[in-house]
C-alpha positions in Angstrom: -3.3 199.7 83.4 0.2 200.1 84.9 2.1 196.8 85.0 3.7 195.8 88.5 7.3 195.9 89.4 9.4 192.9 88.8 9.9 190.2 91.2 13.2 188.3 91.7 13.0 185.4 93.8 10.0 183.6 95.2 11.4 183.6 98.7 9.7 187.0 99.1 6.1 186.6 100.2 5.1 189.7 98.1 5.9 187.9 95.0 4.1 184.7 94.4 2.4 184.1 97.9 3.2 181.5 100.4 5.6 178.6 99.6 4.3 175.4 98.2 3.8 172.2 100.2 2.2 173.9 103.4 0.2 172.1 105.8 -2.9 173.8 104.2 -2.3 171.8 101.2 -5.1 169.2 101.3 -2.7 166.6 99.5 -0.3 167.1 102.1 -2.9 166.9 104.9 -4.1 163.8 103.4 -0.8 162.1 103.7 -0.5 163.0 107.3 -3.8 161.9 108.4 -5.0 158.3 109.3 -8.7 159.1 109.1 -9.0 161.3 106.0 -10.3 160.0 102.7 -9.4 160.6 99.1 -11.3 163.8 98.0 -13.9 163.6 95.2 -12.9 167.0 94.1 -11.0 167.9 90.8 -7.5 166.1 90.6 -4.6 168.2 91.7 -2.7 170.4 89.3 0.4 168.9 88.0 3.3 171.5 87.8 5.3 170.7 84.6 6.4 173.0 81.9 5.4 171.7 78.5 8.4 171.1 75.9 7.5 171.9 72.3 9.9 172.0 69.6 13.7 171.2 70.3 16.2 172.0 67.6 19.8 173.2 66.9 22.0 175.2 64.5 25.5 174.3 63.8 28.2 176.1 61.7 31.2 174.9 59.8 33.4 175.7 62.7 31.9 173.3 65.2 29.8 176.0 67.1 26.3 175.1 67.8 23.2 176.5 69.5 20.5 174.4 71.1 17.1 175.6 71.8 13.7 174.4 73.3 10.4 176.0 73.1 8.5 175.9 76.5 5.1 176.7 77.6 3.8 177.2 81.2 0.3 175.4 81.1 -0.8 176.8 84.3 -3.3 179.8 84.3 -2.6 180.7 87.9 1.1 179.6 88.9 4.5 180.9 87.8 7.5 178.8 87.5 11.0 180.0 89.0 14.4 178.7 88.5 14.0 176.3 85.6 16.9 174.4 84.4 17.1 173.3 80.8 19.7 170.5 80.0 20.5 170.0 76.3 22.3 166.7 75.0 23.6 166.7 71.3 23.9 163.2 69.5 25.6 162.4 66.3 24.2 159.7 63.7 25.6 157.0 65.9 23.8 158.2 69.0 26.9 159.2 70.5 26.8 162.4 72.8 29.2 164.9 71.1 28.1 168.1 73.1 26.0 169.4 75.9 24.7 172.8 77.2 22.6 174.2 80.2 20.5 177.2 80.4 18.5 178.7 83.3 15.1 180.4 83.2 14.6 182.8 86.1 11.0 183.1 85.7 8.1 181.9 83.4 4.8 183.6 84.1 1.5 181.8 84.3 0.3 180.9 80.7 3.7 182.2 79.2 5.5 180.7 76.2 9.3 181.0 76.2 12.4 179.8 74.4 15.4 178.9 76.1 18.9 178.1 74.4 22.6 178.1 74.8 25.9 177.8 72.8 28.2 174.8 72.9 30.8 173.4 70.7 31.3 169.9 69.3 34.7 167.9 68.2 36.2 169.0 64.9 34.4 167.2 62.2 31.5 166.1 64.3 28.0 166.7 62.9 24.8 166.9 65.1 22.0 164.7 64.2 19.6 165.3 67.2 19.3 167.3 70.4 17.3 166.4 73.3 16.2 168.7 76.2 15.6 167.9 79.7 13.6 170.3 81.9 13.2 170.7 85.7 11.6 173.6 87.6 12.6 174.4 91.3 9.6 176.4 92.4 6.0 176.9 91.7 3.7 179.3 93.3 0.8 181.8 92.7 1.6 184.3 90.1 -0.1 187.7 91.1 0.8 189.4 87.8 0.8 187.1 84.8 0.5 190.2 82.6 3.8 191.5 83.4 5.9 190.0 80.5 8.3 191.1 77.9 7.0 191.0 74.3 8.8 191.3 70.8 8.0 193.0 67.5 9.7 193.7 64.2 12.0 190.7 64.2 14.1 190.2 60.9 16.9 188.1 60.0 19.7 189.7 57.9 22.2 187.6 56.0 25.7 189.0 56.2 29.1 188.5 54.5 31.2 185.6 55.5 28.5 184.2 57.9 28.1 187.4 59.8 24.3 187.1 60.1 22.2 189.2 62.5 18.7 189.2 63.9 17.3 192.6 64.7 14.0 193.3 66.6 12.5 195.3 69.6 11.5 194.3 73.1 8.4 195.8 74.6 8.1 195.8 78.3 4.9 195.4 80.3 6.7 196.1 83.5 6.5 199.5 85.3 10.2 199.4 86.4 13.3 199.7 84.4 14.9 196.3 83.8 18.7 195.5 83.5 20.4 192.6 81.8 17.3 191.3 80.0 17.6 188.1 77.8 16.6 188.2 74.2 16.6 184.7 72.7 16.0 184.2 68.9 14.8 181.0 67.3 15.2 180.4 63.4 13.0 177.9 61.3 13.5 176.6 57.7 10.5 176.4 55.3 9.1 173.3 57.1 9.0 175.1 60.4 11.8 173.0 61.8 14.3 174.7 64.1 17.5 175.2 62.4 19.3 177.6 65.0 19.1 180.8 67.0 21.1 182.7 69.4 20.7 185.0 72.5 22.1 188.3 73.8 21.8 190.4 77.0 20.1 193.9 76.7 21.6 196.2 79.2 18.5 198.3 79.7 14.8 198.0 79.0 12.8 200.9 80.2 9.7 200.4 82.1 6.7 200.5 79.9 9.1 201.1 77.0 11.1 199.5 74.1 14.8 198.5 73.5 16.4 197.6 70.2 18.1 194.0 70.0 20.7 192.5 67.8 21.6 188.9 68.0 24.2 187.1 65.9 22.6 183.5 65.4 24.3 180.3 64.8 22.1 178.6 62.1 22.6 175.5 60.0 21.3 177.1 56.8 19.5 180.5 55.7 16.2 180.7 57.9 12.9 181.1 56.3 11.8 183.1 59.3 13.1 183.9 63.0 11.2 184.8 66.0 12.3 186.4 69.3 11.7 185.9 73.1 12.4 188.2 76.0 12.7 187.5 79.6 14.3 188.5 82.7 17.5 187.2 84.3 18.6 186.9 87.6 20.7 190.0 87.1 17.6 192.1 86.1 17.4 194.7 88.9 14.8 197.0 89.6 15.3 200.5 88.3 14.9 203.9 89.9 
């Protein structure tokens, strides 16, 4: 089956259908009617991304990478324009760094990682990172199968801390994609997040693969790493 072309922006009707909160929405209609009664049908779907593990990596120079694992629990609706705000705290519960990252799109049922780099004051040590997540738009996802998968992810220890994570992105889109985001997440032996990193892949051919190299920020040598791929707001439709 040929995967559909990419959408960028839910303002186009062909992407996720009509906008949320229309007059046809029974919840909205109930609020505007003085005679309607509460429906006995199933409760309304709550649109909220699920936040899983949150973690960070920090090197000896004060460079850090915060990352959160997210899941879209909806089987039918996609989430667009999601903001992930990270706050890093030291052992005294003092904020010592912040970062923000945006997710252009999370398909219905999709799992994703979101992370970004930041720095902390000299000598400061991160004890905890918290993540806050807010999504701007939810709407019907006509093609949840159009995703970017990954394979053959491997961590390679380098000299002088020049580590790398290599792998491949696998496109389920028909069109060529540009400026795809590849995000890596690394774990210790107890499956705790100890860092990661991200990069942009200039070109991912429609239905094809592209190699990826990410230079991560990690607290220690990882026991394992995984990679996620997603479109950015710069991912243009190829010819």
